[in-house]
N, C-alpha and C positions, 0 to 999 in steps of 0.2 A: 326320523322314521315316519312313515306315512300311516294311513289308516288301515291298510291291508297288507298282509304278508307278501302277496304276489307282487305288488309294486315295489316293496322293499327288496324282494329277491332280484328284481331287474335293476333297481338303482344301486343297491349295495351288495352286488353279487360277490365281491371280493371278501365281504365280512360274513355273509351267511350262505356261502356256496355249499357248505357241508350240510345244510338243512334239506332233507328230501322234499320233493315236490308234493307228495301226498300229505306230508305233515303241514306244509304251508297251506294247502287247500283246506285241510281240516281246521286249521287256525282261522282261516278266512271265513269258513262256514260258521264257526262258533262266534266269531266277532259279529257277523251279520245277524245271527240269531240274538245275540246280546243287544245289538242296536235296535232290532225289531221289538224286543221285550221292553227296552227303555222307552221307545216311542209309544208302545201300548200303555205303559204305566203313566207316562206324561198325559196321554189322552184321558185316562181314567181320573187322574188328578184334576185335570181341567174340568171334566164333567162334574166331578164331586164339588168343585169350587162353584161352578155355575148353579148347581142344585142348592148349595148352602146360601148363596147370595139371593136366589129366588125365594127361598124359605124365609129369609130375613125380611125381604121386601113384602112378602105376603103377610107376615106377622105385623109389620108396620102398618099395612093397609087395614088390618083388623083391629088395631088399637083404637081406643077412643081418644078424642082430642083432649089433652090435659087442660088446655085453656077453657074449653067449653065446660068441662067438669068444674073448674075453679069458679067460673062466673055463675054457674048453677048453684054451687054451694054458697057463694056469697049472697046470691039472691034469696036463698032459703033463710038467711039470717035477718032479712028485712024486718020481720015483726019485732025482733029483739032490739034492732037498731031504732025502730020507731019508739019502742018503750023506753029506751035509754036516752032518747033525745037527739040522736044524730041520724035519724031516718032519712031526712031529705038529701043529705050529702051521700048517704049510702045508696039511695035509690038512683041518684045521678051517676055515681060510679058504676053501678050495675048496668045502667042504660048506655052510657057513653063508652065505657070500657077503654079508657085511655089513662096515661100517667097523671095528667093534670087532675082529672076528676078523682082518681085514686088518692092523690095527695090531699085533696080537700076532705075526702072521707077519713083519711088517716088523722088529719088534724082534728076533725070533729069527734072521732072515736077515742082519741087519746084520753080524754077526761072520763069517759064512760067505761071503757073496757080495754084493758091492755091486750087481750087476745084478739079482739076485733081490730084494734090498731095494728097488731102484728099481721093479721090477715090482709088488711088494706095495704100495708107496706109491701107484702109479698105480691099483691096484685099490681102495685106500681112496678115492681121488678119484672113481673110476667108481661105486663103490657109494653114495657120498654126494652125487654131483653132480646138478645140474639135468638133466632129460632132454636139453636141447639141447647140453650139454657132455659127456655120458657117452661119446660116441663118441671124442672126443679123448683122454680119460683112458684108455679101453680100448685105443686104438691105441698109446698110450705104453707101457702095460703089456705088450701083445703084443710090441712092438719090444724092450723090455728083456728079456723072458723068452726071446725068440729069441736075443738076443746072449748071454745067460747059458748057454743050451743049446749054442750054438756053441763057447763057451769051455770047457765042461765036458769 
């Protein structure tokens, strides 16, 4: 069977010859109306999807950079790192912002503060991570450094 009753009537006249023409036309009108409604619904769905994607993109644009927040939080810990004797490596980590300097700060902080060491370890992860996982590492580092500052 095809999409429209009219063509079915022509092709399969021996099967549906008893269907009146006005009935076939009414079926064709209803089918056309249903197809138009489906097309309109698809267009509405596509438009809603575009609006949702644009809203997500706008929200991403308005978000702050988690790495920038992490480095700022780590820099705020500098006075405590100086006091605890691992200030130089901490300063270098905050300046260079790379995994190597973060490892050095981690090693220096381990004896002074477990929370500072945890923050430095997360900074290593954030500096070396894939873009999709940097925010997780950064938030871990920020949480650890905040706990370290509260305990100081």
